[in-house]
C-alpha positions in Angstrom: -38.7 -2.8 -20.9 -36.0 -0.2 -21.6 -37.5 3.3 -21.4 -36.0 6.6 -22.5 -35.7 7.5 -18.8 -33.5 4.5 -18.1 -31.3 5.2 -21.1 -31.0 8.8 -20.0 -30.0 7.7 -16.5 -27.4 5.3 -17.7 -25.9 7.8 -20.2 -25.9 10.5 -17.6 -24.1 8.3 -15.0 -21.5 7.3 -17.6 -20.9 11.0 -18.5 -20.6 12.0 -14.9 -18.2 9.2 -14.0 -16.0 10.0 -17.0 -16.0 13.7 -16.0 -15.0 12.9 -12.4 -12.3 10.5 -13.6 -10.9 13.3 -15.8 -10.9 15.7 -12.8 -9.2 13.1 -10.6 -6.6 11.6 -12.9 -5.9 14.3 -15.4 -6.5 17.6 -13.6 -5.7 16.3 -10.1 -8.7 18.5 -8.9 -11.5 16.2 -7.8 -14.9 17.7 -7.1 -16.3 14.8 -5.2 -15.1 12.3 -2.6 -14.1 8.7 -3.4 -17.2 7.4 -1.6 -19.4 9.7 -3.7 -17.7 8.4 -6.9 -18.2 4.8 -5.6 -21.9 5.5 -5.1 -22.3 6.7 -8.7 -20.4 3.7 -9.9 -22.6 1.3 -8.0 -25.8 3.0 -9.3 -24.5 2.4 -12.9 -23.6 -1.2 -12.1 -27.1 -1.8 -10.7 -28.8 -0.3 -13.8 -26.5 -2.3 -16.1 -27.3 -5.5 -14.2 -31.0 -4.8 -14.6 -30.7 -3.9 -18.3 -27.7 -5.9 -19.6 -28.7 -5.1 -23.2 -27.6 -1.5 -22.5 -24.0 -2.4 -21.4 -21.4 -0.9 -23.8 -17.8 -1.8 -24.2 -16.6 1.7 -23.2 -18.8 1.9 -20.0 -16.7 2.8 -16.9 -17.9 -0.5 -15.4 -16.3 -2.6 -18.2 -12.6 -2.3 -17.4 -12.2 -5.9 -16.1 -14.1 -9.1 -17.0 -12.3 -10.8 -19.8 -11.1 -14.4 -19.5 -7.3 -14.9 -19.0 -5.3 -15.2 -22.2 -3.2 -18.2 -23.1 -0.6 -16.0 -24.7 -0.1 -12.5 -26.1 -0.6 -11.8 -29.8 1.8 -9.6 -31.9 0.9 -6.1 -33.0 2.7 -4.3 -35.8 3.1 -0.6 -35.2 2.0 1.5 -38.2 4.5 4.2 -37.1 7.6 2.7 -35.4 8.1 3.5 -31.7 11.7 4.6 -31.8 14.0 4.8 -28.8 16.0 7.9 -27.8 19.8 8.4 -27.8 21.3 9.4 -24.5 23.5 12.2 -23.2 25.2 12.1 -19.7 26.7 15.5 -19.4 26.3 19.2 -20.3 29.1 18.8 -22.8 27.1 15.9 -24.5 24.0 18.1 -24.5 26.0 21.0 -26.1 27.1 18.6 -28.9 23.5 17.5 -29.5 22.4 21.1 -29.7 25.2 22.0 -32.2 24.2 19.0 -34.4 20.6 20.4 -34.6 21.8 23.9 -35.5 24.2 22.5 -38.1 21.5 20.4 -39.7 19.1 23.3 -39.8 21.9 25.6 -41.0 20.9 28.1 -38.4 22.3 29.6 -35.2 18.8 30.6 -33.9 17.8 29.6 -30.4 15.9 26.4 -30.3 12.8 25.9 -28.2 12.4 22.6 -26.4 9.5 20.8 -24.9 11.1 19.1 -21.8 9.7 16.4 -19.5 10.9 13.9 -16.9 11.9 10.5 -18.3 9.6 8.1 -16.6 11.1 4.7 -15.6 8.2 2.6 -16.9 7.0 0.7 -20.0 6.3 2.5 -23.3 2.8 1.9 -24.6 0.7 2.6 -27.7 -3.1 2.9 -27.4 -5.4 3.2 -30.4 -8.8 4.8 -30.4 -11.3 4.5 -33.2 -14.2 6.9 -33.2 -13.3 7.8 -29.6 -13.3 4.3 -28.2 -10.3 2.3 -27.0 -9.8 -0.6 -29.4 -6.2 -1.7 -28.9 -3.1 -1.3 -26.7 0.3 -2.6 -27.4 3.8 -2.6 -25.8 6.7 -1.0 -27.6 8.4 -4.3 -28.1 11.3 -3.9 -30.6 9.9 -0.7 -31.9 8.2 -2.2 -34.9 6.3 -5.1 -33.3 4.9 -5.2 -29.8 2.5 -7.4 -27.7 -1.3 -6.9 -27.6 -2.1 -5.9 -23.9 -5.5 -4.3 -24.6 -7.3 -6.2 -21.8 -4.7 -5.2 -19.3 -4.5 -1.6 -20.3 -8.2 -1.3 -19.9 -7.8 -2.0 -16.2 -5.5 1.0 -15.7 -7.9 3.6 -14.1 -6.1 6.7 -15.5 -6.5 5.4 -19.1 -9.9 6.6 -20.6 -12.0 3.9 -22.3 -13.6 6.7 -24.3 -12.2 10.1 -25.3 -13.6 13.3 -23.7 -15.6 15.7 -25.9 -16.8 15.1 -29.4 -14.0 16.7 -31.5 -11.4 14.0 -31.9 -9.8 12.1 -34.8 -11.4 9.1 -36.5 -8.3 7.2 -35.6 -5.9 8.3 -32.8 -2.9 6.6 -31.5 -1.7 7.8 -28.1 1.8 7.1 -26.8 2.8 7.2 -23.2 4.5 5.4 -20.3 2.8 3.0 -17.9 4.5 3.1 -14.5 3.9 2.2 -10.9 4.0 5.0 -8.4 6.5 4.6 -5.5 3.9 4.3 -2.8 2.1 1.5 -4.7 5.3 -0.3 -5.4 6.3 -0.3 -1.7 2.8 -1.5 -0.7 2.9 -4.3 -3.3 6.4 -5.5 -2.2 5.4 -5.2 1.5 2.3 -7.4 0.9 4.5 -9.9 -1.1 7.0 -10.1 1.8 4.2 -10.7 4.3 3.0 -13.6 2.2 6.5 -15.0 1.7 6.2 -14.3 -2.1 8.9 -13.0 -4.5 9.3 -9.2 -4.5 9.9 -6.9 -7.5 13.3 -5.4 -7.9 12.1 -1.9 -8.8 9.0 -0.1 -9.9 9.8 -0.5 -13.6 10.0 -4.3 -13.3 6.8 -4.2 -11.2 5.0 -2.2 -13.9 6.3 -4.4 -16.8 5.4 -7.6 -14.9 1.9 -6.3 -14.1 1.2 -5.2 -17.6 2.3 -8.6 -19.0 0.0 -10.7 -16.9 -2.1 -13.1 -18.9 -5.0 -12.6 -16.4 -6.4 -9.0 -16.5 -7.8 -9.6 -13.0 -4.3 -9.6 -11.6 -3.3 -6.5 -13.5 -6.4 -4.8 -12.2 -5.2 -5.3 -8.6 -1.8 -3.6 -9.3 -1.4 0.1 -8.7 -0.6 1.1 -12.3 -0.8 4.7 -13.7 0.0 6.3 -17.1 1.3 9.6 -18.4 1.0 10.4 -22.1 3.7 12.2 -24.0 2.7 12.2 -27.7 0.7 10.9 -30.6 1.5 8.3 -33.3 -1.1 7.7 -36.0 -3.7 10.5 -36.4 -6.5 10.4 -39.0 -9.2 12.9 -39.5 -7.8 15.7 -37.4 -5.2 18.4 -37.7 -2.9 18.5 -34.7 -1.3 21.7 -33.4 2.1 22.9 -34.7 4.1 22.4 -31.5 4.7 19.3 -29.4 3.7 21.2 -26.2 0.3 22.1 -27.8 -0.2 18.5 -28.9 0.3 17.3 -25.4 -2.3 19.9 -24.1 -4.7 18.6 -26.8 -4.1 15.0 -25.6 -4.9 16.2 -22.1 -8.2 17.7 -23.3 -9.2 14.3 -24.7 -8.9 12.9 -21.2 -5.4 11.6 -20.8 -3.1 12.3 -17.9 0.1 14.1 -18.7 3.1 14.9 -16.5 2.6 18.2 -14.7 6.4 18.7 -14.6 6.6 19.2 -18.4 7.3 22.7 -19.7 8.9 24.6 -22.6 12.4 26.1 -22.4 14.9 27.9 -24.6 18.3 26.6 -25.6 20.8 24.5 -23.7 20.7 26.7 -20.6 17.0 26.2 -20.3 17.4 22.4 -20.7 20.2 22.3 -18.1 18.2 24.4 -15.6 15.3 22.0 -16.0 17.6 19.0 -15.5 19.1 20.4 -12.4 15.8 21.3 -10.9 14.2 17.9 -11.5 17.4 16.1 -10.3 17.2 18.1 -7.0 13.5 17.2 -6.6 13.7 13.7 -7.9 13.3 12.1 -4.4 10.1 14.1 -3.8 8.3 12.9 -7.0 5.7 10.3 -6.6 7.2 8.1 -9.3 10.6 7.0 -10.5 12.4 8.8 -13.2 15.8 8.1 -14.7 16.5 11.3 -16.5 14.8 14.0 -18.6 13.8 14.2 -22.3 14.3 17.2 -24.5 12.3 17.5 -27.7 12.4 20.2 -30.3 9.1 21.9 -29.8 8.3 23.0 -33.4 6.8 20.1 -35.4 8.0 21.6 -38.7 11.6 21.5 -37.3 11.1 17.9 -36.2 10.2 16.9 -39.7 13.2 18.8 -41.1 15.6 17.1 -38.7 14.2 13.6 -39.3 15.6 10.4 -37.9 18.9 8.5 -37.8 18.9 4.7 -37.5 16.3 3.9 -34.7 16.2 7.3 -33.0 14.9 10.9 -33.9 17.5 13.6 -34.4 15.2 16.1 -32.7 15.0 14.5 -29.3 17.5 13.2 -26.7 17.4 11.7 -23.2 19.6 13.2 -20.5 20.2 10.4 -18.0 20.6 10.7 -14.3 23.4 9.1 -12.2 23.0 5.4 -11.8 20.7 4.2 -8.9 22.3 0.8 -8.7 25.9 0.0 -7.8 28.0 -3.0 -6.6 29.5 -3.0 -3.1 30.4 -5.5 -0.3 28.5 -6.5 2.8 30.8 -6.0 5.8 28.3 -7.1 8.5 24.6 -7.4 9.3 22.8 -5.8 12.3 19.2 -6.3 13.4 17.0 -3.3 14.0 13.8 -3.6 16.1 10.8 -1.7 14.8 7.9 -0.1 16.7 5.8 -3.3 16.4 8.7 -5.6 17.5 9.6 -6.7 14.0 13.3 -7.5 13.5 14.8 -6.2 10.3 18.3 -7.3 9.1 20.3 -4.3 7.9 23.5 -4.8 5.9 26.5 -2.6 6.7 28.2 -1.9 3.4 31.5 -0.7 2.0 30.4 2.9 1.3 29.3 3.4 -2.3 28.0 6.4 -4.2 24.6 5.5 -5.6 21.6 7.7 -6.6 23.5 10.9 -5.8 24.4 10.0 -2.2 26.9 7.8 -0.3 25.2 4.6 0.9 26.7 2.6 3.8 23.6 0.7 5.0 20.8 -1.2 3.2 17.8 -3.1 4.3 17.5 -6.9 3.8 13.8 -6.8 4.8 13.5 -10.1 6.6 15.1 -13.5 6.9 13.0 -15.1 4.2 14.4 -12.5 1.8 17.9 -13.2 3.0 17.4 -16.9 2.3 15.6 -16.3 -1.1 18.4 -14.1 -2.3 21.1 -16.3 -0.7 22.8 -13.3 0.9 26.0 -13.8 3.0 28.2 -11.5 5.0 31.2 -10.8 2.7 29.2 -11.1 -0.5 29.5 -8.6 -3.4 26.0 -7.3 -3.9 24.0 -4.9 -6.1 22.5 -2.1 -4.0 19.7 0.1 -5.2 18.6 3.5 -4.0 15.4 5.0 -5.4 14.1 8.3 -4.0 13.2 8.4 -0.4 13.0 4.6 -0.2 15.6 3.0 2.1 18.5 1.6 0.1 18.1 -2.2 -0.4 20.2 -5.1 -1.5 18.7 -6.2 -4.9 20.8 -9.3 -5.5 24.1 -11.1 -4.9 26.9 -11.1 -7.5 27.2 -14.8 -7.2 30.2 -15.1 -9.6 32.2 -12.9 -7.2 31.6 -15.0 -4.1 34.8 -16.0 -2.3 35.5 -18.5 0.4 35.4 -16.1 3.3 31.6 -15.5 3.4 29.5 -16.2 6.5 25.8 -16.9 6.8 23.4 -14.4 8.3 21.9 -15.7 11.5 18.7 -14.5 13.2 19.4 -13.6 16.9 17.6 -15.6 19.6 17.3 -12.5 21.8 16.1 -9.0 21.0 19.2 -6.8 20.5 17.3 -3.9 22.3 15.8 -5.5 25.4 17.1 -9.1 25.5 13.7 -10.7 25.3 13.2 -13.9 23.2 12.8 -13.5 19.5 9.9 -15.5 18.1 9.0 -16.4 14.5 5.8 -18.2 13.7 6.2 -21.0 11.2 5.1 -19.7 7.8 5.6 -16.0 8.7 8.4 -14.0 7.2 8.8 -11.5 10.1 10.5 -12.4 13.4 9.5 -10.3 16.4 10.7 -9.4 19.9 8.4 -10.9 22.5 9.0 -8.2 25.1 6.2 -6.0 24.0 5.6 -4.2 27.4 9.3 -3.7 28.1 11.2 -3.2 24.9 12.2 0.4 24.3 11.9 0.0 20.6 8.2 -0.9 21.0 7.2 1.2 23.9 5.4 4.1 22.1 3.1 1.8 20.1 2.5 -0.4 23.2 1.5 2.6 25.2 -0.8 3.9 22.5 -2.5 0.5 22.2 -2.8 0.2 26.0 -4.6 3.6 26.3 -6.9 3.1 23.2 -10.7 3.2 23.4 -11.2 -0.6 23.1 -8.4 -1.3 25.6 -8.1 0.7 28.8 -10.0 3.6 27.3 -8.0 6.4 28.9 -9.7 9.5 27.8 -7.3 12.3 26.6 -4.3 10.0 26.3 -4.1 10.1 22.5 -1.3 9.3 20.1 0.4 12.7 20.1 0.4 13.1 23.9 1.8 9.6 24.3 4.7 10.6 21.9 5.2 13.7 23.9 5.4 11.8 27.2 7.8 9.2 25.8 10.0 11.9 24.3 10.1 13.9 27.6 11.1 10.7 29.4 8.0 10.7 31.6 6.9 7.2 30.4 9.1 4.2 29.8 6.5 1.4 30.0 2.7 1.3 30.4 3.1 1.0 34.1 4.6 4.5 34.2 1.2 5.9 33.1 0.0 5.5 36.7 3.0 7.4 38.1 2.4 10.6 36.1 1.9 13.7 38.1 -0.1 16.8 37.3 2.9 19.2 37.4 5.0 17.2 35.0 2.2 16.7 32.5 1.1 20.4 32.7 4.6 21.5 31.7 4.3 19.8 28.3 3.6 21.8 25.1 -0.1 22.6 24.6 -1.0 21.2 28.1 -2.0 23.2 31.2 -3.0 22.4 34.7 -6.6 21.8 33.9 -5.8 19.4 30.9 -3.2 17.6 33.1 -5.7 17.3 35.9 -8.3 15.8 33.6 -5.8 13.3 32.2 -4.7 12.1 35.7 -8.4 11.7 36.6 -9.0 9.6 33.4 -6.0 7.5 34.2 -7.3 6.8 37.7 -10.7 6.0 36.3 -9.2 3.3 34.1 -7.9 1.3 37.1 -10.9 -1.1 37.2 -11.2 -2.6 33.7 -12.7 -5.9 32.9 -10.2 -8.7 32.7 -11.0 -9.0 28.9 -10.1 -5.3 28.3 -6.8 -5.7 30.3 -5.8 -8.8 28.3 -6.5 -7.0 25.1 -4.6 -3.9 26.3 -1.4 -6.0 26.9 -0.9 -6.2 23.2 -0.3 -9.9 22.9 0.2 -10.8 19.2 -3.0 -12.1 17.5 -5.1 -11.5 20.6 -7.9 -9.2 19.5 -11.0 -8.1 21.5 -13.0 -11.3 20.8 -10.1 -13.6 21.7 -9.3 -11.6 24.8 -13.0 -11.9 25.9 -12.9 -15.6 25.3 -9.7 -16.0 27.3 -11.2 -14.0 30.2 -14.4 -16.0 30.2 -12.5 -19.3 30.2 -9.7 -18.6 32.7 -11.6 -16.0 34.9 -8.3 -14.7 36.4 -5.1 -13.3 35.2 -3.1 -15.7 37.3 -4.8 -18.7 35.6 -4.1 -17.3 32.2 -0.4 -16.6 33.0 0.1 -20.3 34.0 -1.9 -21.8 31.1 -0.3 -24.4 28.7 -0.6 -24.2 24.9 -2.9 -27.3 25.1 -5.3 -25.7 27.6 -5.3 -22.4 25.6 -6.3 -24.2 22.4 -9.5 -25.5 24.1 -10.7 -21.9 24.2 -12.9 -20.8 21.2 -11.1 -18.8 18.6 -7.7 -19.9 19.9 -5.5 -22.0 17.6 -1.9 -23.2 17.9 -0.4 -19.8 16.7 -2.4 -17.7 19.2 -1.7 -20.2 22.0 2.0 -20.0 21.2 2.0 -16.2 21.3 0.2 -16.1 24.7 2.6 -18.6 26.3 5.6 -16.8 24.9 4.4 -13.4 26.1 3.9 -14.6 29.7 7.2 -16.5 29.7 9.1 -13.2 29.4 10.1 -11.9 32.9 10.2 -8.3 31.6 6.5 -8.6 30.7 5.6 -10.1 34.1 7.5 -7.3 35.8 5.5 -4.7 34.0 2.2 -6.5 34.8 3.2 -6.6 38.5 3.9 -2.9 38.4 0.4 -2.3 36.9 -1.2 -4.4 39.6 0.8 -2.6 42.3 -0.4 0.7 40.9 -4.0 -0.3 41.7 -5.2 -2.2 38.6 -8.0 -4.6 39.6 -10.7 -6.3 37.6 -14.4 -5.8 37.9 -16.4 -8.9 37.3 -19.0 -9.0 34.5 -22.5 -9.6 35.6 -23.6 -12.8 34.0 -27.3 -13.4 33.5 -29.1 -16.2 35.2 -27.7 -19.6 34.5 -31.1 -20.9 33.5 -30.6 -19.3 30.1 -29.0 -22.4 28.6 -29.7 -21.2 25.1 -26.9 -18.7 25.3 -24.6 -19.6 28.2 -21.4 -21.4 27.1 -22.4 -21.1 23.4 -20.0 -19.6 20.8 -21.2 -16.8 18.6 -19.7 -15.0 15.6 -21.0 -11.6 14.5 -20.9 -10.3 11.0 -22.5 -7.7 8.7 -24.2 -4.4 9.6 -26.6 -4.4 12.6 -29.4 -1.8 13.0 -30.8 -2.0 16.5 -27.4 -2.2 18.1 -23.7 -2.0 17.2 -21.7 -5.1 16.9 -19.7 -4.1 20.0 -23.0 -3.8 21.9 -24.1 -7.2 20.7 -20.9 -8.7 21.8 -21.1 -7.1 25.2 -24.7 -8.5 25.7 -23.6 -12.0 24.7 -20.6 -12.0 27.0 -22.7 -10.7 29.9 -25.1 -13.6 29.2 -22.3 -16.1 29.5 -21.7 -16.7 25.8 -18.3 -16.7 24.0 -17.8 -14.5 21.0 -15.2 -15.6 18.4 -13.8 -13.6 15.4 -14.0 -16.4 12.8 -16.3 -19.3 11.8 -15.2 -22.8 12.8 -16.8 -26.1 13.5 -17.0 -25.0 17.2 -19.3 -22.1 16.3 -22.9 -22.5 17.6 -24.5 -19.3 16.1 -23.7 -16.7 13.5 -25.4 -13.4 14.1 -25.7 -12.0 10.6 -26.6 -8.4 9.7 -26.7 -6.8 6.2 -23.9 -7.6 3.8 -22.8 -10.6 5.8 -20.4 -11.8 3.2 -18.1 -14.8 3.3 -18.7 -15.7 7.0 -22.4 -16.3 6.1 -21.4 -18.5 3.2 -19.0 -20.5 5.4 -21.6 -20.8 8.2 -24.2 -22.2 5.8 -21.7 -24.7 4.4 -20.9 -26.0 7.9 -24.6 -26.1 8.9 -24.2 -23.5 11.6 -27.4 -21.8 12.8 -27.8 -18.3 11.4 -29.8 -15.7 13.4 -30.8 -12.1 13.0 -31.1 -9.3 15.5 -34.7 -10.1 16.5 -33.8 -13.8 17.1 -30.8 -12.6 19.2 -33.0 -10.5 21.4 -35.3 -13.5 21.9 -32.4 -15.7 22.8 -31.1 -13.2 25.4 -34.6 -13.0 26.9 -34.4 -16.7 27.6 
């Protein structure tokens, strides 16, 4: 039964969530952490599951959930969404200003509301009695597409207006865009999956907003800034554009913090130059600035011409895309060994700077875009993002082009380059030796779950590498107190403690050492299984792919990586140096062989444990002679499941694998 208390709790949670969303998205001044917000959100979700009759359309939990559309319906804009005319120079701006003064028959100084011109997708959102009822794209200015379900998924768009003093009907206009960081992450994930990437943030935003399935849109990092109002009924708006924008902000909409009010052409030009200078530091793409006469009465007097207002203009920035020629392609090696093809270009001025290099990302992208040395290509530079080749001008391709070929050896260290079938990224296999990878390799080697060298953190590793004191992981054991003490923020005592910790790390388990080597795809569980199966480093080094695949949690890909790693003489040389430095392996104490319930069995651990950590459970199992895998397969004997076990529990149940809890594990270990 629904009580007044339940209704109050639900209403209060919704109010609090809207308040915190407003602080986060509109004021950029959150009062609580993300985890605290998530807890409030889950409380509301739980109450709404218990009392589904109390769920409302504008609840913060109801952003996603509709079925995919078969197609978009058309929406007629009650007030047309007009485009803006453009100017490209100060002279053009002066001419625009003079036209305004001539039409007003006045030489008075004009006040302008100025704002960055976001490179996104114009949107119209209609609210009735404070609740979002419809959202539509600009389309041709008179007719757009109904994207209501998708716009509801954009977290910065309020489903209900803030406060209680708002119009009966309110149409908000703004720009949906994708921040640069979100765009880069989206494209990076697409490249890793071998999927098509977006050309630029605007295309990404438009493509995301026009998905027929709102679930897909909800996964895209979209944002919105509002810049004005269309239809307004039952409310008197302020008399200036800048005040209207502040009113819109008060109703719960995010607006651009860069917007301001300036006087005359000089004020507009100063704003333009300032934003142009800071363009690369902004979190989003802009392609110019917009100037709007601030007084609404003057806007009405100036009116419109054709499909654009006379009282507003867009001042465009220099182009960020240009055509040039690929002269050659080099391959750079990143900190994780990834090889990136880089195009050497005929220098071209784009986005305000001269560009002579551009990333091609990976060989899958090269093949997908059909890029050859000698091609004419379109190069894009946006903000701080490394310039990239967007596409080939295929109509300009001549006979003298050459294919781009992935090198077989690393251009830095000469080790073999490996590329797993189905993966987009090719990598150098000389992980312990390659200078391009050394810093990350050393950080991993010293980390807590690897060799656990206390005091050898990331910053100190970077200092040691930069000072030339460490070239490979073997050099860690050659460090001397005097040279370490001479580093910034280090002294004799700190250096002495570090050397002691390094010496204390010389007797790891074989499993820890295998993990510390940084072999691709070999995590802690796999390293432990390899150590249990082969029992010595020499046996592992000489293992075939077929033998490796008999080990639990080791498939063809992992086996290939292990064999490839130990086939590189550079890696073997570094391992020998480590052994010569005094590395030896302590044996695990395996419990009595009579415990046949555990010995030789394969376990997978998932969920949250209470009487021990997952690492402790793993240690106990390995010491008892068990093997611990990272994923469920037909070879798994037991799944140790804690709270919130998730998909592994579901898979184990479907395969008929025995599921145990912590108490049952303790009983098994006791024999």
